[in-house]
Every structure is written in C-alpha cells, then in structure tokens.
TORVO-192901 format. One record per residue: residue in three letters; x, z, y negated of N, C-alpha, C in turn. Coordinates in steps of 0.05 Angstrom, whole numbers, plus 5000, padded with zeros to 4 digits. Each point is the difference from the previous one (the first is absolute). Layout:
N
ALAXZYXZYXZY
...
% end
This chain:
410
SER405318555768499150244985497049964993
PRO498650224994497249984993499649824976
ARG501850014981499849844976500149705007
TRP501849935018500349725008497449905014
TYR499050175018497549935014497749964980
ILE499850174980497849984980500349744984
LYS502549934993500449754985499149765017
LYS500250035027499149785017497150045009
HIS498650194987497150065006499650095029
ARG502050125012499750105027499650314999
TYR497550074992499550284995500050185025
HIS499149895022500150155025502950085007
ASP501849814998502850055006501250204980
ALA499249974975501050194980499150285005
PHE497550035009498950265006501550135024
LYS500549835021501550105023502850094992
SER501249854982502750084991499950264985
LEU498050034982499850254985499350245017
ARG498549955022499450225019502550125011
ARG502149845004502550105010501650154979
LEU499449954975501650124978498650244987
ARG497450045006498550224988499050195021
ASN499450244992499250215019497249975010
THR498249894984497249975008499049724993
PRO497949915014498849744993498949994971
LEU499050234990499050014972502249944980
GLN502350125005502349944982500849715002
ALA499949895024500749725004498049824986
ALA497450075001498049844987500350024969
ARG500650244990500450034971502349824991
ASP502350015013502349854992499649705003
LEU498449935020499449715004498549904975
TYR498150154991498649924976501850004975
TYR501750204998501950014977501749755000
ILE501249935023501749775001498549744994
HIS497549995011498349774994499649964970
ALA499450224987499549994971502649934985
GLN502350105009502549954987500849705003
VAL499649895024500649725005498349824982
ARG497550074998498249834982500950024971
LEU500850244992501050034972502549844996
GLU501850015019502549854997499549704998
GLU498149915016499349715000499049924972
LEU498450184988499049944973502350004980
MET501750215001502250034981502049775002
LEU500649915024502049795004498849724999
GLY497349984994498849744997499249875026
ASP500050155022499349885026497150035007
GLY498550164984497250055007498249864981
ASP497450045004498049894982499550194977
ILE500449914976499550164976497649874986
SER497950164998497549894991500049924970
SER501050184983499949954971502549874990
ALA499649844979502349864988501950214987
GLU498850214989501650204987501850145020
GLY498850075023501650135021502349825010
LYS499349745003502149825010502349984980
GLU499349994974502149984980501750255000
GLN498750235003501550255000501950025023
TYR499149935024501850025023502349805000
THR499449754991502149805000502050044978
SER499150104977501950044978501850235005
SER499050225012501650235005501449995027
GLY499549795015501149995027502649865002
ARG501049894978502649865001502250205007
TYR501849905016502150185011501650124977
ALA500749844980501650114978498650234985
ASN497449964996498450214987500050265016
ARG499649975026500050235018502750145001
PHE502149844999502750124999500550164975
ILE499149894977500350154975498450265000
GLN497649995013498350235001501250235017
LEU502049935017501450225015501350194981
PHE500649924975501550164981498350084976
THR497849874996498450054976497550175004
ILE499050015025497750175006501050265012
ALA499150224988501250265007499750075030
ARG497749955012499550075028501949835018
ILE500349744994501649835016503050054994
ARG500650074976502850064993501050245015
ARG498350205004500950245015500349935030
ALA498349825010500349915028502549845003
THR500749834980502549855001502450184999
LEU499950214983502250194999500450145027
ALA497850105011500250155025501149825023
SER499049755001500949825021502949924996
SER500849964975502849934995501850235007
VAL499150254995501750235006500550025030
VAL497949985016500450035029501649775012
MET499849764987501649775010503050044992
ILE500550084975502850054992501250235016
ALA498350205005501050235015501049925028
GLN498849805012500949915026502849904999
GLN500849874978502849924997501850224991
MET499050184983501550234991500850195022
CYS498450025021500650185022502449925016
GLY500849744999502449915013499649895028
ILE497549975008499549905028501149725004
ASN499749834981500949735004503149984999
VAL501350184986502950005000500950075028
VAL498850205013500750075027499349785019
ALA497649874996499149795018501849754998
PHE500749924975501549764996503050035007
TYR501050244995502950055003500650225021
SER498250035019500450215020502649965016
SER500549765008502449945015502550064984
THR500049924974502250064982500350304996
LEU497850134997500050294995501350155024
PHE499249935024501150135024502949915005
THR500749764992502849925003501750164981
ASP499050064976501550174982500350285011
ALA498250085019500250265013501949995024
ASN501649785001502049965022498749955027
ALA497749885000498849915025501049725007
SER500349945026500849745008497749804993
GLU500749745001497949804993497750025019
ARG500650045025497850025020498450254996
SER501450224995498550254996498349994975
ALA501149874979498449984975497549845004
LEU500149795016497649845006498050165017
LEU501050155019498250175016498650224984
VAL501650124982498950214983498049884981
SER500549764990498149874982497449935015
TRP500249925025497749955016498350265003
GLY501450225004498650265002498550074974
PHE501349934978498750054974497449844998
GLY500049755008497649844999497950115019
LEU500850105023498150115020498750254989
ILE501550174987498950244988498049934978
ASN500849814984498249904978497449905011
PHE500149865022497549895012498350225013
ALA501350175015498550215016498650194981
PHE501350094979498950204983498049894979
ALA499649735000497949894983497350035013
TRP499850045026497550025014498350244991
PRO501250234995498350234991498549944975
ALA501049824983498749944975497249875004
VAL499549895023497449885005497850214996
ARG500550255008498150214996500650184976
SER502650054996500750204979499449894972
ILE500149734996499749904973497250054989
ASP498050015017497350074991499450305003
ARG501450135018499450285004501350174978
PHE502649954994501450164980500049874972
GLY499549744999500049874974502649874993
ARG499849794983502449854993501950164983
ARG498950134979501750164982501350235014
ASN498550145017501250235014502249925019
LEU499749775013502149915018502649944984
LEU499649874977502449934984501350254989
LEU498550194990501150244989501450175021
PHE499049985025501250165022502649875009
THR500149735002502249875013502449954982
PHE499649964974502249944982502150224998
PRO499350254997502150215000501650005026
HIS498649955023501450005025501949765003
MET499149774988501849775000502550054982
ALA499650154979502250074982502150165014
TRP499250225013502050185012501349875025
THR498549845015501249875023502149804991
LEU499549854979502049814990502550164989
LEU499450224987502250164989501750115023
ALA498750095021501550105023501649785014
ALA498849765001501449775012502549934984
GLY499750024973502349944983502250205003
PHE499450255001502050215004501349995027
SER498649895020501149985027502449825001
PHE500349834980502449834999502650164996
TYR499750254990502350184996501050125026
ILE498449985021500950105026502449825009
PRO502150125010502449855008499349765018
ASP501349784996499449765015500450035030
GLU502050165007500650025029497950185014
SER498350144985498150185013497649845011
PRO499150065024497649865011497550044983
ALA500150234985497650064983499849824976
HIS502249864993500049834976497749795001
LEU500349835020497949795003497350125009
GLY500150205017497650125011498250124978
MET501250154981498550134979498949794980
ILE501649804994499149794981497649865013
THR500249935026497849875013497550185002
PHE500450255006497850195002498450014974
PHE501450034978498550034974498849744991
ILE501349775006498849754993497449965016
TYR500150075026497649985017497850184989
LEU500850254992498050194990498849894974
PHE501749874984499049874975497949795007
ALA500549845020498149795008497450125011
ALA500350235014497650135011498250104978
PHE501150104978498450094977498949764984
TYR501549794999499149774984497649855013
SER500149975026498149825013497150074998
PRO499250265002497150064997499250034971
GLY501850004981499350054972500549754983
GLU502449984989500549794981500149725013
GLY500149995027499949755014497349854996
PRO497850115010497549864999498450054974
VAL500550224986498350084978500049804977
PRO502349904990499949834977498149765002
PHE500049875023498349765003497150085004
THR499550225014497350105002498950084973
TYR501650154985499250104974499449774980
SER501849814999499749784981497649835006
ALA499449985026497749835007497350124993
GLU499950274996497450134995499850114972
ALA502149994984500050134974498549824979
PHE500149745004498949824979497049945006
PRO498449954979497349915004500049725012
LEU497749925010499849755016501049764984
PHE499249994975500649764984503049974994
HIS501550225001502949994994501750065024
ARG498850015023501550105024502249815008
GLU499549745001502049825010502349974980
VAL499449994974502149984980501650264998
GLY498650235003501450264999501850045024
MET499049935024501650035024502449814999
SER499649764991502349814998502150104982
LEU499250124977502050124982501550235013
ALA498650175014501250235013502149915021
VAL499249815016501949905021502449864987
SER499549864978502249874986502050214990
ILE499050224989501850214991501650115023
ASN498750055022501450115024502349815009
LEU499449755003502049815010502149944980
PHE499450014974502049964980502250215001
TRP499150265002502050215001501450015027
ALA498749905021501449975025502349804998
ALA499549794985502149804996502350114983
VAL499250164979502150124983501850195017
LEU498750165017501650195016501949855019
THR499049775011501649855018502649914987
VAL499849924975502449904985501750234990
VAL498850224992501450214986501450205019
TYR498850055024501150225016502949965008
PRO500949775009502949985007501850094978
LYS499549924975501650084977499750304995
LEU497650105003499550294997501550165020
SER500049915025501550155021503049994995
ASP501149784990502849984995500850184976
ALA498250024980500650174977499750295005
LEU498050085015499350285004500850115028
THR500949835018500550065028497350035014
PRO499949985027497450035013498650264995
THR501650224998498850264994498650004973
GLY501449894979498850004973497649814999
ALA500149775014497849824999497550125013
ILE500450135023497750125014499050244984
GLY501850154987499150224983498449904976
PHE500849764990498549884977497149955008
PHE499649895024497249955008498550265007
ALA501550205008498650265004498950104973
GLY501549964979499050084973497749834992
LEU500049735006497849834994497450085014
ASN500350125024497750105015498650224984
MET501550174988498850224984498749904975
ILE501249794988498849884976497449865008
ALA500049875023497549875010497950215006
PHE500850235011498150225005498750084974
LEU501550034978498950084975498149784989
MET500749755003498349784990497350005015
ILE500150045026497650005016498250244992
PHE501350234996498550244992498649964974
LEU501249854982498849974973498049774998
TRP500449785015498649754994498449885024
VAL500150135022498649885024497850195009
PRO497549954993497750165010499349945029
GLU498550185012499249965028497749805001
THR500049825020497949805003498750005027
LYS500750185018499049995027497050055000
GLN498649845016497150035005498450004974
ARG500849844981498649984975498749724998
THR497649994989498749744995501149884975
LEU499349754994500949874976499050154975
GLU497650115001498950144978501650264995
GLU500750145022501550244997502849944989
LEU501249785008502649924989499849944970
ASP497849904991499649954972500250274984
TYR498750205011500150274988502850115000
ILE501449965022502850105003501849884979
TYR499949734998501949864983499250004970
THR497450074995499250034972500250294990
HIS500650185019500350284993497450124989
GLN497849905010497450104990498350105024
ALA498850234997498350115021497149994990
PRO498249915017497249994993498950294997
ASN498050034984498750264996497950035022
VAL500450205017498350045023497150054992
VAL499650174980497350074992498549764989
ASP501349834984498749774989499349805022
LEU501749985020499549825022497650095016
CYS499950265005497750115015497449964985
ARG500150034974497649954984499249715001
SER502049825001499449725003498649955027
ILE500950135021498649975026497250104997
GLN499650234987497450114997498249804985
ALA501049864980498449814985499249775018
VAL501949905017499349785018497850095019
VAL500350255010498050105020497350034987
GLU499950114976497450064987498549754992
THR501549794993498749754991499449815023
HIS500850085024499749825023497150005009
GLN498949765004497349985011500249835026
PRO499550125023500249855025498249755000
PRO501249765004498349765000498249995024
GLY497849874996498149975022500549755016
GLY498649985023500349765016502550015018
SER500449785015502249995019501649744996
ASP499949894976501449754996502950054994
VAL501549784999502950014995500650124973
GLU498549934979500550094973499850314999
ALA498050115014499850295000502550135012
PHE500949885022502450115013502449984982
ARG500249774986502349974982499950204977
LEU497750074990499850204979500950275009
GLU499250065025500850265011503150015004
VAL501149795010502949995003501450024973
HIS498949874980501250024973499950294990
THR497850145004499850274991502150185014
LEU500149965026501950165016502949934992
ASP500549754993502749924992500850134974
ASN498150024981500550144975500750295005
ILE498550135018500550285005502750045013
LEU500749825019502650035014502249964980
GLY499749814981502149964980500550254984
LEU497850144993500350254985501350225017
ILE499250015025501250205018503049955004
GLU500849745002502849935003501550094975
ARG498849984977501450094975500250305000
ILE498050145011500350295002502450075018
ARG500349865022502250055018502749934986
CYS499949814981502449934985500950234983
ALA498250174992500750234982502050185014
ASP499950015027501850175015502849885000
VAL500349744993502649884999501750114977
VAL498750054977501550084977499450304994
ARG497550064994499350274994497050035002
ILE499150255003497150065002499550224979
PRO497949974984499350214981499750275014
ALA501350214988500150255014497850194992
GLU498449934980497950184990498050065023
LYS499550255005498250075022497149904995
ALA499250014975497349914993499749705007
HIS502149844995499949725006499849965031
LEU501550165014500049975029497250075012
LYS498650194987497350065009498249764995
ASP500349874977498449764995500649785021
VAL502649975006500849805021498750075026
ASN500050255007498950095026497049935001
ARG498650074979497149964999499349705001
LEU501449844983499349724999500749855025
LEU502350075012500849865025498150065023
HIS499150245002498150075021497449854996
ARG499149994975497549854994500349715006
CYS502349884992500549725006500149945030
TYR501150195015500249965029497249995012
ARG498250174991497249995011498649744993
VAL500349914975498749754992501349765014
LEU502750025003501449785013499149975029
SER499550225013499049995027497349855002
LYS498350064980497449864999500349704995
LEU501949934982500549724995501049865025
TRP501750135015501049885025497749965019
ALA498250195002497749975018498349764991
SER499749974973498449774990501349745007
VAL502649984997501549765007499849945030
ARG500350215016499849965029497349895008
ASP497950094987497349905006499649724989
THR501349944978499649744987501449785014
ALA502650045006501649795012499750005031
THR498249855009499549995029501049755013
GLU500449794985500849755011502949954994
ALA501449905021502949944997500449794979
ASP498249804999500249794980499750114972
ASP498350204996499750124974502750134992
ILE501350145018502550134994502149804993
GLN500149785015502049794994499549884972
GLU497549954994499449874975500550194976
ALA499550265005500250194978502950034991
LEU501949995019502850034993501649745000
ASP498749785007501249744999502449995018
LEU499850115024502049985020499449765019
ASN502149905013499749775017499650075030
GLU499350255005499550095027497250115002
PRO498049845007497250105000499650235019
SER501550025022499650215020501550254994
PHE501650004978501650234994498650194981
THR499250235009498450194984501850194985
LEU501649884982501850174985498650194981
PRO498049934985498950184980499050265011
ARG498950015025499050255010502250205003
ALA502249915012502350195003501250064973
TYR500149804982501250054974498350194983
ILE497449965000498350174983499950295011
SER500150035027500050275010502650154992
PHE502049844994502550134991499750134973
PHE498149904983499650134974499450305004
THR498250065018499350285003502450165011
ARG501549885018502450135010502050054978
THR500349814982501950024978499250244982
LEU497450024994499150224983500550275014
GLN499550005026500450255015503050084998
MET501849805003502850074999500850084972
THR498749894979500550084973499450304996
LEU497850095011499350284998502150175013
THR500949915023502150165015502650004984
THR500749774989502649974986500250204976
PHE497850024986500050174976499250295007
HIS499650065026499350275009497550104985
LEU497949834999497650074985497850105019
% end
C-alpha cells in the first residue's frame, strides 16, 4: 500500500501505487503528501519519532499509554461518537444473521429435508454467492457510500430471511420446499455481501483519529467476534425453542432494528478527510464566511519573499498550506450545513474569486523560486531528492479552490 511504502521511505513506489488509485497525478501527489504528514504525526504521537521539546515529549508519552487511549474512546465526545458508530456496524453484522447461516448452513438445509450431500452442496453454493457478490463493493463502497449501502441492503436482508422462514411451511414432499428456502437464503447472501459484509471493517478503520485508530479498531473487532461467539452458542437452542421458521424470523426482525440503529447513529464517511470526520463526529459545521475572511487576512498580510533560497520556498509553501487548510474547512461546511443567507454567499463568492487570483500569483512565485530538486527535497524533508512532489502538490491548491467555487455554485 502507499502507506507502507512511505513508512519504508520508498516515495517513488508510493506515488506509483497512488497513481493507480487516483484519477489524476495531482490527486496522487496531494494524497502522497497527506499520508507522509500523517505518518510523521503518528511517529511523534507513538514515540517513534524525534520530539524536539521536552514538553512535547512528555505530552505524547503521557497521553499515549494504551489504557488512557482506551478510556478516551468513551470520554471524548468526538471519539465516543466514532466508537458508537463503529460498534453499531459491527454488532449489526451479527444481528443480520449472516454468521448463523454461515456456521449452521448444513444444519439449516438438513432441517429443510435435504440429504446430507445436498445440504453440503447447497452450503457450498451459499459461500460462492457470498464471495461473488462481494466484488461489486470494491467500487460501490466509495461510489454510493457506506451508510447508503447499509440502509439499502438491510431491509432487503430482512424480507429475504422472512421469506426463507415462511418457505418452511411449504409441504416437505414438494420440490419447491428446498428450492424456495435455498433461493431466498442465496438472495439474502447476495444483499449481504456488497453491504454489511465489507462495510463494518472499512468503516471502523477510518472513523477514528490517528492517535486512537488501533485501539478503536481493536475494540470494534472484539465486539464483532464476541457476538459471533454468542450466536454460535445460542442459535441451536433458539432454533429448538422457536423452530427454524421462528429463529429465522427473529433475525429478520433484528435486521430492521439494525437498520434503525444505523439510521440514527452511523454518519457517512466516504471520501472524507480526517478533518472532515472531526466535523462530522463533533456535529459542528465551520462558518463559511469567517473562513473566507481568514483566507483574505492571510492573502492581504502575505509578502512574497525575495531571493531563491530554500527558506523563501519554505515560506511560500507554508503560506499556501495555510490557505489550503482554510479551503478544506470551507469544503467541510458542505458535510454538515452551509449558511443559507444570500448576502453571505455573495461575500463567499467575492472572497474566493479574489483568493484564487492571489493564489495563482503565489504559485507562480513558488514555481520561479524552487528551481533545484535539492531545494525541494530539503524544503519538505523528503528522502527522495529527485522527486518533485511540491510542484504537483502546490498546483493542486489552485485546482482545489477552483473546485470549491464549482461545488458552491458561485
């Protein structure tokens, strides 16, 4: 993965990998720098990097203990909401009944009067359907979103399980008895595989901030596997008490409860940066007008440095980085809400257009200043002297602002 390459300081390989995952080289260059910055931050937070000040070292080591981070999963509001959402999608995977069908498929089909050989063959078909229909999620999970996939598939899993349960009432001697049960179980697997199959682990891996990601993900997986173990022990007794029809109908009802839980507590996370996720889980939207005025302040106070040394280039990159951070926060406003006052939108329109013109001039200044590959390497402290990342990265600032104008229809 690109992240693994960057940890090994193999930036060329990381860029090639990102080129395969992104639509344009500019987007690949942007995400390469983002990952590079995140990896350095993680190294500092986890005590693997160089921390210059004693105060910073004490801060990172004292708050970096695993027990403290585990407690913060429930005490910090932003992380608590991510923990809740991740736990919901993990529990929902067991509530939907997929593991009951997977673990006891042969028993289930034997209860439907299938022979032992037929039950094994039908179980093999269930696994094949589960495997084949997971492939569409490779594209659909980012195209339609995690939340939308879950909200779409859970009602369909509910009615297919319900239909499979009622199919047990078909007379045993009828060929349709086993055929209809098999058909609806297969249809259930087809709805499960592109939705609740891959989404919980994808969602849990991206919901937490970097500092709490491994402890949050481990908790989410533990919750998932704990309830899988509970179902393994409980289902045989449940089936004996309620009959196969009642047991399957019980899980159909749990699917609708899981649908309601996802609707209430699981926000969308597709194609969101860590900063955007902070706004989502804190339920706070930035004020677009204030952010645009902050950009204006940065632009008006900026004085292009003279000369062609590395320090001048670094100052320009720092200025552009401040502007991009503000622009990213403006884009975050679209995640939650955007002020609807027309007068405010006119201010946004005027300020963004002005910033775009000044930003273009800044980019021209940087392009003229950074002429040596060694200067570029030294300015961003990368280990690849021949890799001209900043040029592609900085040019993306202007593209980002252009897209912001389009997004807000300004």
